[in-house]
C-alpha positions as CSV (number, residue, x, y, z in Angstrom):
1,M,0.0,0.0,0.0
2,T,1.3,3.4,-0.9
3,T,1.7,5.9,1.9
4,L,0.1,9.3,1.8
5,S,3.4,11.0,1.6
6,A,4.5,8.8,-1.3
7,R,1.3,9.7,-3.2
8,A,1.9,13.4,-2.3
9,A,5.5,13.3,-3.6
10,E,4.4,11.8,-6.9
11,A,1.7,14.5,-7.3
12,A,4.2,17.2,-6.5
13,R,6.7,15.8,-8.9
14,A,4.2,15.5,-11.7
15,C,3.0,19.1,-11.2
16,L,6.2,21.0,-10.4
17,A,9.4,19.2,-11.5
18,E,9.4,20.1,-15.2
19,T,7.4,23.4,-15.2
20,L,8.9,25.0,-12.0
21,P,12.3,23.3,-11.3
22,R,13.4,25.9,-8.7
23,R,10.1,25.5,-6.8
24,W,10.6,21.8,-7.1
25,R,14.0,22.0,-5.4
26,H,12.4,24.0,-2.6
27,V,9.6,21.5,-2.2
28,Q,12.0,18.5,-2.1
29,A,14.1,20.1,0.6
30,V,11.0,21.1,2.6
31,A,9.7,17.6,2.4
32,A,13.0,16.1,3.5
33,K,13.1,18.5,6.5
34,A,9.5,17.6,7.4
35,Q,10.4,13.9,7.3
36,R,13.1,14.6,9.8
37,L,10.6,16.6,12.0
38,A,8.0,13.8,11.8
39,P,8.9,12.3,15.2
40,L,7.8,15.6,16.8
41,V,4.2,15.1,15.7
42,G,3.7,11.4,16.5
43,D,1.0,9.8,14.4
44,D,0.9,12.8,12.1
45,G,4.3,12.2,10.7
46,D,3.2,10.9,7.3
47,L,0.6,13.7,7.1
48,L,3.2,16.3,7.9
49,T,5.5,15.0,5.2
50,A,2.6,14.8,2.7
51,A,1.7,18.4,3.4
52,A,5.3,19.5,2.9
53,W,5.4,17.8,-0.5
54,L,2.1,19.5,-1.5
55,H,2.4,22.9,0.2
56,D,3.4,24.8,-3.0
57,I,1.4,22.7,-5.5
58,G,-0.8,25.7,-6.1
59,Y,2.0,27.3,-8.1
60,A,1.7,24.7,-10.8
61,P,0.4,26.3,-14.0
62,T,-2.3,23.6,-14.4
63,I,-3.6,24.3,-10.9
64,I,-3.6,28.1,-10.7
65,N,-7.0,29.6,-10.4
66,T,-7.1,32.6,-8.1
67,G,-3.3,33.3,-8.2
68,F,-3.1,32.6,-4.5
69,H,-1.1,29.4,-4.3
70,S,-2.3,28.3,-0.9
71,L,-6.0,28.4,-1.8
72,D,-5.5,27.1,-5.3
73,G,-3.5,24.2,-4.0
74,A,-5.9,23.3,-1.2
75,R,-8.9,23.4,-3.6
76,W,-7.1,21.1,-6.0
77,L,-6.2,18.7,-3.2
78,R,-9.8,18.6,-2.0
79,D,-11.0,18.1,-5.6
80,E,-8.5,15.3,-6.1
81,G,-9.9,13.4,-3.1
82,Y,-7.2,14.3,-0.5
83,S,-8.4,14.7,3.1
84,L,-9.8,18.1,4.2
85,R,-7.2,18.2,7.0
86,L,-4.3,17.8,4.5
87,A,-5.9,20.4,2.2
88,A,-6.4,22.8,5.2
89,L,-2.7,22.4,6.3
90,V,-1.7,23.4,2.7
91,A,-4.3,26.2,2.6
92,H,-3.0,27.8,5.8
93,H,0.7,27.0,5.6
94,S,3.1,29.7,6.7
95,C,0.6,32.4,7.7
96,A,-1.4,32.2,4.5
97,L,-4.4,33.9,6.1
98,Y,-2.4,37.1,6.2
99,E,-1.7,36.9,2.4
100,A,-5.4,36.0,1.8
101,R,-6.4,39.2,3.5
102,E,-4.1,41.2,1.2
103,R,-5.6,39.4,-1.8
104,G,-9.2,39.8,-0.6
105,L,-9.6,36.0,-0.2
106,S,-9.6,35.6,3.5
107,D,-13.3,34.8,3.7
108,A,-13.0,32.1,1.1
109,L,-10.0,30.6,2.8
110,A,-11.6,30.6,6.2
111,E,-14.9,29.3,5.0
112,E,-13.5,26.4,3.0
113,F,-10.6,25.3,5.1
114,P,-10.3,25.3,8.9
115,L,-7.2,26.8,10.5
116,E,-5.3,24.2,12.5
117,E,-3.0,25.3,15.3
118,S,-1.0,22.3,16.3
119,P,2.5,20.8,16.4
120,T,1.9,19.5,12.9
121,S,1.0,22.9,11.4
122,D,3.9,24.5,13.3
123,A,6.3,21.9,11.9
124,L,5.1,22.5,8.4
125,W,5.6,26.2,8.8
126,F,9.1,25.6,10.2
127,A,10.1,23.3,7.3
128,D,8.9,25.8,4.7
129,M,10.2,29.0,6.3
130,T,13.7,27.6,7.1
131,T,14.2,26.4,3.6
132,G,15.3,28.7,0.8
133,P,14.0,28.8,-2.8
134,D,16.8,26.5,-4.0
135,G,16.4,24.1,-1.1
136,Q,19.2,25.6,1.1
137,D,18.8,25.7,4.9
138,L,18.2,29.2,6.2
139,T,17.2,30.7,9.5
140,V,13.7,32.1,9.5
141,E,15.2,35.6,9.6
142,E,17.3,34.9,6.5
143,R,14.3,33.4,4.7
144,L,12.1,36.5,5.4
145,A,14.9,38.8,4.2
146,E,15.3,36.7,1.0
147,I,11.5,36.9,0.4
148,R,11.5,40.7,1.0
149,K,14.4,41.2,-1.4
150,R,12.9,39.0,-4.1
151,Y,9.5,40.7,-4.1
152,G,10.6,44.3,-3.3
153,P,9.2,46.7,-0.7
154,E,5.8,47.4,-2.3
155,H,4.7,43.9,-3.2
156,L,1.7,42.4,-1.4
157,V,3.9,39.5,-0.3
158,T,6.3,41.9,1.5
159,R,3.3,43.7,3.0
160,F,1.7,40.6,4.3
161,W,4.9,39.4,5.9
162,Q,5.2,42.7,7.8
163,K,1.9,41.7,9.6
164,A,2.5,37.9,9.7
165,E,6.0,37.8,11.0
166,P,5.1,37.7,14.8
167,P,2.8,34.6,14.5
168,L,5.2,32.9,12.2
169,L,8.1,33.4,14.6
170,E,5.9,32.0,17.4
171,A,5.3,28.8,15.4
172,I,9.0,28.6,14.6
173,R,9.9,29.0,18.2
174,R,7.4,26.4,19.3
175,T,8.9,23.9,16.9
176,E,12.5,24.8,18.0
177,S,11.4,24.2,21.6
178,R,10.0,20.8,20.7
179,L,13.3,20.1,18.9
180,S,15.3,21.0,22.0
181,T,13.8,17.9,23.7
182,Q,13.9,15.7,20.6
183,P,16.5,16.8,18.1
184,M,16.1,16.0,14.4
């Protein structure tokens, strides 16, 4: 029987590897990091790894609908028969609600996908936001600086991170605290 994370890895490869090779490198590294974090989340280890494989699937040209990758990816996952919980983890990864507000999509995101606050969601955010665009390990501060530089000071992504940084840092610190008792 194929695991959820194996199915997720294949879906991500099919949607991202050829069309978005840089995004694919990021996703592979995030998934590898999530797999190392899996012991922190107990029975949710395979779910965490699957969410990491799929967190950026909404960037795939065949999946884009609204232009908001978190929502587009989550809707695609739901429509493809993945669990609502997995789709919701993707929908809300890395403070996506803040970006949804900037895009005028917060009502749709909140109505369709419940926000989960758990060690699993924290670990997903940690894996994503400590991995650079080419798969390199970064601190969360380095990752935020890289994003701001890439998008520029006036872009909505930069604007949303100004508001989202405090809750993101809280999630990162909670995961770091869990790691201090059970290292990767």
